[in-house]
C-alpha positions, 0 to 999 in steps of 0.5 A, a space after each residue: 534468510 532468503 528473499 523468498 523467506 522475506 516475501 513469505 513472511 511479508 505475505 503472512 503479515 499482509 494477511 494478518 492486516 486483512 484479517 484484522 479488518 474482518 475481525 473488527 468488522 471494519 472492512 467497509 470503513 477502511 481504505 488501504 493500499 499496500 505494496 511492498 517488495 524487492 527490486 531485482 535487476 535482470 541480466 539485461 538491466 531491466 528492473 522487476 519487482 517481486 511484491 506483496 500487494 493488497 488494497 481495500 478501496 471502494 471506487 475508482 474515484 477514491 483510488 484516484 484521490 489516494 494516488 494523487 495524495 501519494 504522488 503529492 506527498 512523495 514529490 513534496 515531503 512535509 507539505 500539507 496533505 490533501 485527500 480531496 473529500 477525506 479529512 487526514 489525520 497522520 500520526 
């Protein structure tokens, strides 16, 4: 399997997730951010990401809160999570 095969399959899975939102009529209730990819280093040593991404967010305020949550949980693994006005239940 090649890196391109991996990214094609990953794109198909991301599309299935998006279809799931539609199939259950939950698009207006779901907040989602996904970025998955491979890191490639050029001959000059610069890093590039070949990625599949998607998001379902309703406002810039929600985006800011989610990004702050991601930064906090990355910097402080295992800490209490806080998503502003959102209650968080992590499984």
